[in-house]
Structures are given as structure tokens and as C-alpha cells.
C-alpha positions in Angstrom: 8.7 -25.4 -74.3 8.3 -28.0 -77.1 10.7 -30.4 -75.3 8.5 -30.2 -72.1 5.4 -30.9 -74.1 7.0 -34.0 -75.8 8.2 -35.2 -72.4 4.7 -34.8 -70.9 3.0 -36.6 -73.8 5.6 -39.5 -73.6 5.1 -39.9 -69.9 1.3 -39.9 -70.2 1.3 -42.5 -73.0 3.8 -44.7 -71.1 1.7 -44.6 -67.9 -1.5 -45.3 -69.9 0.2 -48.2 -71.6 1.3 -49.7 -68.3 -2.2 -49.3 -66.9 -3.7 -51.0 -69.9 -1.3 -53.9 -69.8 -1.1 -54.4 -66.0 -4.7 -53.6 -65.0 -6.9 -54.1 -68.1 -10.0 -55.2 -66.1 -10.0 -52.1 -63.9 -11.1 -49.8 -66.8 -14.7 -50.7 -66.4 -15.4 -50.6 -70.1 -16.9 -54.0 -70.3 -14.0 -55.3 -72.4 -12.3 -58.6 -72.0 -8.9 -58.2 -70.2 -7.1 -60.3 -72.8 -8.5 -58.2 -75.6 -7.4 -55.0 -74.0 -3.8 -56.3 -73.4 -3.6 -57.6 -77.0 -4.9 -54.3 -78.4 -2.4 -52.3 -76.3 0.6 -54.5 -77.4 -0.7 -54.5 -81.0 -0.8 -50.7 -81.1 2.7 -50.4 -79.5 4.2 -52.9 -81.9 2.5 -51.2 -84.9 3.9 -47.8 -84.0 7.4 -49.2 -83.5 7.2 -51.0 -86.8 6.1 -48.0 -88.7 8.8 -45.9 -87.0 11.5 -48.3 -88.0 10.2 -48.4 -91.6 10.0 -44.5 -91.7 13.7 -44.3 -90.6 14.6 -46.7 -93.3 12.7 -44.8 -95.9 14.3 -41.5 -94.8 17.8 -43.1 -95.1 16.9 -44.4 -98.5 15.7 -41.0 -99.6 18.8 -39.3 -98.3 21.1 -41.8 -100.1 19.1 -41.5 -103.4 19.1 -37.7 -103.4 22.8 -37.2 -102.4 25.2 -36.8 -105.3 28.1 -39.3 -105.5 31.4 -38.1 -104.0 34.3 -37.0 -106.2 36.9 -39.6 -107.0 40.0 -39.5 -104.7 42.3 -38.5 -107.6 40.3 -35.3 -108.2 40.3 -34.4 -104.5 44.1 -34.8 -104.2 44.7 -33.0 -107.5 42.7 -29.9 -106.6 45.2 -28.3 -104.2 48.0 -28.6 -106.7 46.0 -27.0 -109.5 45.1 -24.1 -107.1 48.8 -23.5 -106.3 49.8 -23.5 -110.0 47.0 -21.1 -110.9 48.0 -18.7 -108.1 51.7 -18.6 -109.0 50.9 -17.9 -112.7 48.9 -14.8 -112.0 
């Protein structure tokens, strides 16, 4: 259900963008065709730029909040310690 709504919104926005860029004078809003095209591209580029920066911020937050991994020596030494502990009991 949510996927269908996302699909519908994306298709409507894509068609609207194509109409604004390809036929800006047909809207009848009394705006200059060049201004409408420039505004449409400006909005699209702004959204893409903010999306890329948001992804970068999310990656940075994930890296900052993830604890560092264990050293390799500790990882390889753990199975030996477990076997010795099990055989002693």
C-alpha cells in the first residue's frame, strides 16, 4: 500500500516536472517560460543536493556511533579460551 503511494507520487512529480520544463508557456500563469524552466531545474537540483548531503550525514552519524571493532588477535584468541574453559569444568 505504501509502495503504491510512493510510486504514484513519484510518477506525478516526474510528469509535472516534464510538463514544466518542456511546456512552460502552456501553464497560463503569466510567468516567463525561462523563469519557469529555471525554477523547475533549481528545485530539482536543490532536492538532489539535499538528498546527497543527508545520505552523507547519515553515513557520518553511523560511523561516529558505531563502536570500533575488536583487534584481530582478540577475535582469533576467543575460540581457544572457550575450549580451555570448557575442558577444565
